[in-house]
PASENU-94963 format. One record per residue (C-alpha): residue in three letters; residue number from 1; x, y, z. Coordinates in steps of 0.2 Angstrom, whole numbers. Each point is the difference from the previous one (the first is absolute). Layout:
N
{atom 'ALA' NUM {X Y Z}},
...
// end
This chain:
345
{atom 'MET' 1 {255 28 580}},
{atom 'ALA' 2 {-8 -1 17}},
{atom 'VAL' 3 {-1 -19 -3}},
{atom 'GLN' 4 {18 -1 -4}},
{atom 'ALA' 5 {6 10 14}},
{atom 'LEU' 6 {-11 -10 12}},
{atom 'ASP' 7 {8 -15 -8}},
{atom 'ALA' 8 {17 5 1}},
{atom 'ALA' 9 {-2 5 19}},
{atom 'ARG' 10 {-6 -18 5}},
{atom 'VAL' 11 {12 -9 10}},
{atom 'PRO' 12 {3 -17 -7}},
{atom 'ILE' 13 {-5 -14 11}},
{atom 'ASP' 14 {16 -11 5}},
{atom 'TRP' 15 {-9 -18 0}},
{atom 'GLN' 16 {16 -9 4}},
{atom 'ARG' 17 {2 10 17}},
{atom 'LEU' 18 {-18 -4 3}},
{atom 'ALA' 19 {0 -18 -3}},
{atom 'LEU' 20 {9 -5 16}},
{atom 'PRO' 21 {-11 8 12}},
{atom 'ALA' 22 {-14 -7 -9}},
{atom 'VAL' 23 {6 -17 1}},
{atom 'LEU' 24 {4 2 19}},
{atom 'VAL' 25 {-19 6 3}},
{atom 'VAL' 26 {-7 -14 -10}},
{atom 'VAL' 27 {12 -13 10}},
{atom 'ALA' 28 {-3 9 17}},
{atom 'TYR' 29 {-18 1 0}},
{atom 'GLY' 30 {-5 -13 -13}},
{atom 'LEU' 31 {12 -15 0}},
{atom 'ILE' 32 {7 -1 18}},
{atom 'PRO' 33 {-18 2 9}},
{atom 'ALA' 34 {-6 -14 -13}},
{atom 'TYR' 35 {13 -12 0}},
{atom 'ALA' 36 {13 3 15}},
{atom 'SER' 37 {0 -13 14}},
{atom 'SER' 38 {-2 5 18}},
{atom 'TYR' 39 {19 -3 3}},
{atom 'LEU' 40 {6 11 -14}},
{atom 'VAL' 41 {-11 14 6}},
{atom 'GLU' 42 {3 -2 19}},
{atom 'ALA' 43 {17 -5 0}},
{atom 'ILE' 44 {8 9 -14}},
{atom 'LEU' 45 {-11 14 -7}},
{atom 'LEU' 46 {-7 8 17}},
{atom 'PRO' 47 {17 1 7}},
{atom 'PHE' 48 {8 8 -17}},
{atom 'LEU' 49 {-13 12 -2}},
{atom 'ALA' 50 {1 7 18}},
{atom 'LEU' 51 {20 0 0}},
{atom 'SER' 52 {-1 9 -17}},
{atom 'LEU' 53 {-11 13 6}},
{atom 'ALA' 54 {13 3 14}},
{atom 'ALA' 55 {14 -1 -11}},
{atom 'VAL' 56 {-8 13 -11}},
{atom 'GLY' 57 {-2 13 15}},
{atom 'LEU' 58 {17 -4 6}},
{atom 'ASN' 59 {7 3 -17}},
{atom 'LEU' 60 {-9 17 -1}},
{atom 'LEU' 61 {10 4 16}},
{atom 'THR' 62 {16 -8 -4}},
{atom 'GLY' 63 {2 -1 -18}},
{atom 'TYR' 64 {-8 17 -6}},
{atom 'CYS' 65 {3 10 16}},
{atom 'GLY' 66 {16 -8 5}},
{atom 'GLN' 67 {-4 -2 19}},
{atom 'LEU' 68 {5 -16 7}},
{atom 'SER' 69 {-13 -8 11}},
{atom 'LEU' 70 {1 -16 12}},
{atom 'GLY' 71 {-18 3 8}},
{atom 'SER' 72 {-11 -7 -14}},
{atom 'SER' 73 {-6 -14 11}},
{atom 'ALA' 74 {-5 12 14}},
{atom 'PHE' 75 {-11 10 -13}},
{atom 'MET' 76 {-8 -16 -6}},
{atom 'ALA' 77 {-3 -5 18}},
{atom 'VAL' 78 {-8 17 3}},
{atom 'GLY' 79 {-11 -2 -15}},
{atom 'ALA' 80 {-6 -18 6}},
{atom 'PHE' 81 {-3 6 17}},
{atom 'ALA' 82 {-10 16 -5}},
{atom 'ALA' 83 {-10 -9 -11}},
{atom 'TYR' 84 {-4 -13 12}},
{atom 'ASN' 85 {-5 13 13}},
{atom 'PHE' 86 {-9 11 -12}},
{atom 'ASN' 87 {-11 -14 -5}},
{atom 'LEU' 88 {-3 -6 17}},
{atom 'ARG' 89 {-4 17 9}},
{atom 'VAL' 90 {-9 9 -15}},
{atom 'ASP' 91 {-18 -9 -5}},
{atom 'GLY' 92 {-3 -1 -18}},
{atom 'LEU' 93 {16 7 -6}},
{atom 'PRO' 94 {3 -6 -18}},
{atom 'LEU' 95 {16 -10 -4}},
{atom 'ALA' 96 {6 13 -12}},
{atom 'ALA' 97 {-2 13 14}},
{atom 'THR' 98 {9 -11 12}},
{atom 'MET' 99 {15 -3 -12}},
{atom 'ILE' 100 {2 19 -2}},
{atom 'LEU' 101 {-1 5 17}},
{atom 'ALA' 102 {13 -15 5}},
{atom 'GLY' 103 {12 9 -15}},
{atom 'ILE' 104 {-3 16 8}},
{atom 'SER' 105 {5 -6 17}},
{atom 'ALA' 106 {16 -8 -7}},
{atom 'ALA' 107 {3 17 -9}},
{atom 'GLY' 108 {-1 8 16}},
{atom 'ILE' 109 {13 -11 9}},
{atom 'GLY' 110 {11 1 -16}},
{atom 'VAL' 111 {1 20 1}},
{atom 'VAL' 112 {3 -1 18}},
{atom 'PHE' 113 {16 -12 -3}},
{atom 'GLY' 114 {4 8 -16}},
{atom 'LEU' 115 {4 16 9}},
{atom 'PRO' 116 {19 -5 3}},
{atom 'SER' 117 {2 0 -19}},
{atom 'LEU' 118 {0 19 1}},
{atom 'ARG' 119 {17 -2 9}},
{atom 'LEU' 120 {7 -18 -5}},
{atom 'ARG' 121 {3 -8 -17}},
{atom 'GLY' 122 {5 -18 -5}},
{atom 'PHE' 123 {6 -13 12}},
{atom 'TYR' 124 {-3 12 15}},
{atom 'LEU' 125 {-18 2 -6}},
{atom 'ALA' 126 {-2 -17 -2}},
{atom 'VAL' 127 {5 -4 18}},
{atom 'SER' 128 {-13 13 7}},
{atom 'THR' 129 {-13 -8 -9}},
{atom 'LEU' 130 {2 -16 11}},
{atom 'ALA' 131 {-7 10 14}},
{atom 'ALA' 132 {-18 -1 -9}},
{atom 'GLN' 133 {3 -19 -2}},
{atom 'PHE' 134 {5 -3 19}},
{atom 'PHE' 135 {-12 13 7}},
{atom 'VAL' 136 {-16 -6 -10}},
{atom 'GLN' 137 {3 -18 4}},
{atom 'TRP' 138 {2 5 18}},
{atom 'ALA' 139 {-16 11 1}},
{atom 'LEU' 140 {-11 -13 -9}},
{atom 'THR' 141 {6 -13 13}},
{atom 'LYS' 142 {0 10 15}},
{atom 'PHE' 143 {-18 8 -2}},
{atom 'GLY' 144 {-13 -14 -1}},
{atom 'TRP' 145 {-13 14 -6}},
{atom 'PHE' 146 {8 -3 -18}},
{atom 'SER' 147 {-4 -17 0}},
{atom 'ASN' 148 {-17 1 9}},
{atom 'TYR' 149 {8 -7 15}},
{atom 'ASN' 150 {4 -17 -7}},
{atom 'PRO' 151 {13 -8 13}},
{atom 'SER' 152 {11 -6 -16}},
{atom 'GLY' 153 {-1 17 -8}},
{atom 'VAL' 154 {-7 -8 -17}},
{atom 'ILE' 155 {-13 7 -11}},
{atom 'SER' 156 {-11 -9 -12}},
{atom 'ALA' 157 {-7 6 -17}},
{atom 'PRO' 158 {-18 8 0}},
{atom 'HIS' 159 {-13 -7 -13}},
{atom 'LEU' 160 {5 9 -16}},
{atom 'ILE' 161 {-15 8 -9}},
{atom 'VAL' 162 {0 12 -13}},
{atom 'ALA' 163 {-16 7 -8}},
{atom 'GLY' 164 {-10 -15 9}},
{atom 'PHE' 165 {11 -13 -8}},
{atom 'PRO' 166 {10 -11 11}},
{atom 'LEU' 167 {18 -3 -4}},
{atom 'ASP' 168 {5 -11 14}},
{atom 'GLY' 169 {5 -16 -12}},
{atom 'ALA' 170 {16 0 -9}},
{atom 'THR' 171 {-5 7 -16}},
{atom 'GLY' 172 {-9 14 8}},
{atom 'ARG' 173 {15 5 10}},
{atom 'TYR' 174 {11 -1 -16}},
{atom 'LEU' 175 {-12 12 -9}},
{atom 'LEU' 176 {1 12 15}},
{atom 'SER' 177 {18 0 0}},
{atom 'VAL' 178 {3 1 -19}},
{atom 'THR' 179 {-12 14 -2}},
{atom 'THR' 180 {8 9 15}},
{atom 'VAL' 181 {18 -2 -7}},
{atom 'ILE' 182 {-5 5 -18}},
{atom 'VAL' 183 {-8 16 7}},
{atom 'LEU' 184 {13 5 12}},
{atom 'THR' 185 {14 -3 -13}},
{atom 'ALA' 186 {-8 9 -13}},
{atom 'LEU' 187 {-2 15 12}},
{atom 'VAL' 188 {19 -1 3}},
{atom 'TRP' 189 {5 -1 -17}},
{atom 'ARG' 190 {-10 15 -4}},
{atom 'LEU' 191 {9 8 15}},
{atom 'VAL' 192 {18 -4 -5}},
{atom 'ASN' 193 {-3 7 -18}},
{atom 'SER' 194 {-7 17 8}},
{atom 'ALA' 195 {9 16 7}},
{atom 'THR' 196 {0 -9 17}},
{atom 'GLY' 197 {9 -15 -8}},
{atom 'ARG' 198 {12 11 -7}},
{atom 'ASN' 199 {3 9 17}},
{atom 'PHE' 200 {3 -18 7}},
{atom 'ILE' 201 {13 -3 -13}},
{atom 'ALA' 202 {9 16 3}},
{atom 'VAL' 203 {2 -2 18}},
{atom 'ARG' 204 {6 -18 -3}},
{atom 'ASP' 205 {14 5 -12}},
{atom 'ASN' 206 {6 16 9}},
{atom 'GLU' 207 {-9 9 15}},
{atom 'THR' 208 {10 16 -3}},
{atom 'ALA' 209 {-4 1 -18}},
{atom 'ALA' 210 {-18 -3 3}},
{atom 'ARG' 211 {0 14 14}},
{atom 'VAL' 212 {8 12 -13}},
{atom 'ILE' 213 {-13 -3 -12}},
{atom 'GLY' 214 {-14 3 11}},
{atom 'VAL' 215 {-5 -18 5}},
{atom 'PRO' 216 {-7 1 18}},
{atom 'VAL' 217 {12 -14 7}},
{atom 'LEU' 218 {-7 -2 17}},
{atom 'ARG' 219 {-19 -1 -6}},
{atom 'THR' 220 {6 -12 -14}},
{atom 'LYS' 221 {7 -11 13}},
{atom 'LEU' 222 {-14 -1 11}},
{atom 'LEU' 223 {-12 -2 -14}},
{atom 'ALA' 224 {10 -15 -7}},
{atom 'PHE' 225 {-1 -7 18}},
{atom 'ALA' 226 {-19 3 2}},
{atom 'ILE' 227 {-4 -8 -18}},
{atom 'SER' 228 {11 -14 2}},
{atom 'SER' 229 {-6 -5 18}},
{atom 'PHE' 230 {-18 2 -6}},
{atom 'ILE' 231 {3 -13 -15}},
{atom 'ILE' 232 {10 -12 12}},
{atom 'GLY' 233 {-14 2 13}},
{atom 'VAL' 234 {-13 -6 -13}},
{atom 'ALA' 235 {12 -14 -4}},
{atom 'GLY' 236 {-1 -4 18}},
{atom 'VAL' 237 {-18 -2 -1}},
{atom 'LEU' 238 {0 -11 -14}},
{atom 'TRP' 239 {13 -10 9}},
{atom 'ALA' 240 {-10 -3 15}},
{atom 'PHE' 241 {-18 0 -7}},
{atom 'THR' 242 {3 -10 -16}},
{atom 'TYR' 243 {15 -10 1}},
{atom 'LEU' 244 {3 -6 19}},
{atom 'ARG' 245 {-17 4 8}},
{atom 'THR' 246 {7 0 17}},
{atom 'VAL' 247 {15 9 4}},
{atom 'GLU' 248 {11 6 16}},
{atom 'PRO' 249 {12 14 2}},
{atom 'ALA' 250 {14 -13 -1}},
{atom 'GLY' 251 {-5 -3 -18}},
{atom 'PHE' 252 {6 17 -5}},
{atom 'ASN' 253 {18 -1 6}},
{atom 'LEU' 254 {15 7 -7}},
{atom 'ASP' 255 {3 -15 -12}},
{atom 'ARG' 256 {-16 6 -9}},
{atom 'SER' 257 {8 17 -3}},
{atom 'PHE' 258 {16 -7 -7}},
{atom 'GLN' 259 {-10 -11 -11}},
{atom 'ILE' 260 {-9 16 -7}},
{atom 'LEU' 261 {17 8 -2}},
{atom 'PHE' 262 {6 -15 -9}},
{atom 'ILE' 263 {-15 0 -12}},
{atom 'ILE' 264 {3 18 -6}},
{atom 'ILE' 265 {20 -4 -1}},
{atom 'ILE' 266 {-2 -16 -10}},
{atom 'GLY' 267 {-14 7 -11}},
{atom 'GLY' 268 {9 16 -3}},
{atom 'LEU' 269 {-1 18 8}},
{atom 'ALA' 270 {-11 13 -7}},
{atom 'SER' 271 {-10 -13 -10}},
{atom 'MET' 272 {-18 -3 2}},
{atom 'ARG' 273 {2 -17 -10}},
{atom 'GLY' 274 {15 -3 12}},
{atom 'ALA' 275 {-12 -2 15}},
{atom 'PHE' 276 {-10 -14 -8}},
{atom 'LEU' 277 {15 -9 -7}},
{atom 'GLY' 278 {10 0 16}},
{atom 'ALA' 279 {-16 -5 10}},
{atom 'ALA' 280 {-3 -15 -13}},
{atom 'PHE' 281 {18 -4 3}},
{atom 'ILE' 282 {-1 0 20}},
{atom 'VAL' 283 {-17 -10 1}},
{atom 'VAL' 284 {2 -12 -13}},
{atom 'PHE' 285 {19 -4 -1}},
{atom 'PRO' 286 {0 -7 18}},
{atom 'LEU' 287 {-14 -12 -4}},
{atom 'VAL' 288 {10 -7 -16}},
{atom 'LEU' 289 {14 -2 12}},
{atom 'SER' 290 {-11 -9 13}},
{atom 'ARG' 291 {-7 -13 -13}},
{atom 'LEU' 292 {16 -3 -8}},
{atom 'GLY' 293 {9 -2 16}},
{atom 'ALA' 294 {-13 -13 6}},
{atom 'PHE' 295 {1 -9 -16}},
{atom 'LEU' 296 {18 -1 -1}},
{atom 'PHE' 297 {5 -2 19}},
{atom 'GLY' 298 {-16 -3 10}},
{atom 'GLY' 299 {6 -18 5}},
{atom 'LEU' 300 {17 6 5}},
{atom 'PHE' 301 {-2 15 11}},
{atom 'ASP' 302 {-14 7 13}},
{atom 'SER' 303 {-11 15 -4}},
{atom 'GLY' 304 {10 10 10}},
{atom 'VAL' 305 {16 -2 -10}},
{atom 'LEU' 306 {-9 1 -17}},
{atom 'ASP' 307 {-7 17 7}},
{atom 'MET' 308 {16 7 3}},
{atom 'SER' 309 {7 -7 -16}},
{atom 'GLN' 310 {-13 10 -9}},
{atom 'ARG' 311 {3 16 9}},
{atom 'ILE' 312 {20 -3 -4}},
{atom 'VAL' 313 {-4 -2 -18}},
{atom 'LEU' 314 {-12 14 -2}},
{atom 'GLY' 315 {12 13 7}},
{atom 'ALA' 316 {14 -6 -11}},
{atom 'LEU' 317 {-10 0 -15}},
{atom 'ILE' 318 {-6 18 5}},
{atom 'ILE' 319 {18 6 2}},
{atom 'ILE' 320 {6 -8 -17}},
{atom 'PHE' 321 {-16 8 -8}},
{atom 'LEU' 322 {4 18 7}},
{atom 'ILE' 323 {19 -2 -5}},
{atom 'ALA' 324 {-7 -5 -17}},
{atom 'GLU' 325 {-13 13 -2}},
{atom 'PRO' 326 {2 14 13}},
{atom 'SER' 327 {-17 8 -8}},
{atom 'GLY' 328 {-11 -14 5}},
{atom 'LEU' 329 {-13 -11 -10}},
{atom 'SER' 330 {-8 15 -7}},
{atom 'ALA' 331 {16 5 -10}},
{atom 'LEU' 332 {2 -19 -5}},
{atom 'PHE' 333 {-17 0 -6}},
{atom 'ASP' 334 {3 16 -11}},
{atom 'ARG' 335 {16 -7 -7}},
{atom 'LEU' 336 {-8 -16 -6}},
{atom 'LYS' 337 {-14 9 -8}},
{atom 'ARG' 338 {12 11 -9}},
{atom 'ARG' 339 {9 -16 -6}},
{atom 'ILE' 340 {-16 -8 -5}},
{atom 'GLY' 341 {-5 16 -9}},
{atom 'SER' 342 {17 2 -10}},
{atom 'ARG' 343 {-2 -19 -6}},
{atom 'SER' 344 {-17 1 -5}},
{atom 'SER' 345 {4 16 -10}},
// end
C-alpha cells in the first residue's frame, strides 16, 4: 500500500516541456562554441544576448508591473561605468562580484528615478524617466573620474578572467554572456511566478484594486524599478565588456532606450520569450536588409541612401506587424505552435 501511494504521489515528468531547454543548452554550450564563426559570435550573438537581457529587465518593469520607462540606456551606462570603476579601483575583485556591484549601482539609480512612479503613471511617468537618461549621460561626460580622466570619456574593457580562465576571446566572451543571461533570466522567471510577481501584475492591472486586497503598491513599484535596473545594469556590463570592448557615454543615448522598448513591444509584453524574439528581430533583421539592399541596389545608390532606406523599410514592417499582431512575436509563436499541434493530432 505504501509503495502504491508513493507511486501515485509522484508527479509525471513532462519530457516534451524539457526537450526544448535541453536542446537550447546543447546548442548554446556545445555547438556554438565549437562551430560558430567569430563574425556570428561578435556581430550577432553578443549584441543579441546583451539586448535580450536588457529587454528582460525592462519587460519586468513595463510588461509585468505596468511602469513605462525610457531610461533603460541610462541604467546600462551606470552598470558599464560602475563595473569599469569597481574593477579599476578595487584590486583583485572577481568579475562576478564586479557585475553584481555594477547591477546594485544601477538598481540604486533606478530606485531614485523610480520615485516619480509613486505619483505619476503612463505617459507622464515615461517622460519623467527621461530625466535619468539626460542626467546620467551628462554626469558621465561632465565628471572625468568616471572614465579615469580619459579626455574622450571612453572606457575600455578589462581582461575578463573567471576562476583563473581568461575569457577575452570571442568564445570566452560569448560563454560569459550566455551564462549570465541564462542565470538572470531563470531568476526573473522564478520571480514573476512567485507572490512578488503576482503583486507586479496586480499593480499593472489595477492599482486601486491591488491596494484594496493588501498589495503594498508603493513598495512593489520601487522593487520593480530596482530589480529591473539591476538586470539592465548587468546588461550594460555585457554590452561594454563583451561586445563593444570600448564605449563612451554617447553610446548609451536615447536611441538605445527606444531600441530596448521596441524589443519588448515587438516580442510581446509580459513574456520572457518575447524579450528574446524581439531582440533577435532587432539584431538580425537589419543585417538581412543591409545584405539584401547591397546585393540588389549596391551599384545604384550610395551607402547613406541604402542605410536610410533600410531604416524606413524596417520601421514600416514593424508598424505592419504590430497592426497584424498587437501581442507581438510571442503570441504569433504560440498561435503557430497550436496550429502545428492541432494538425499533428
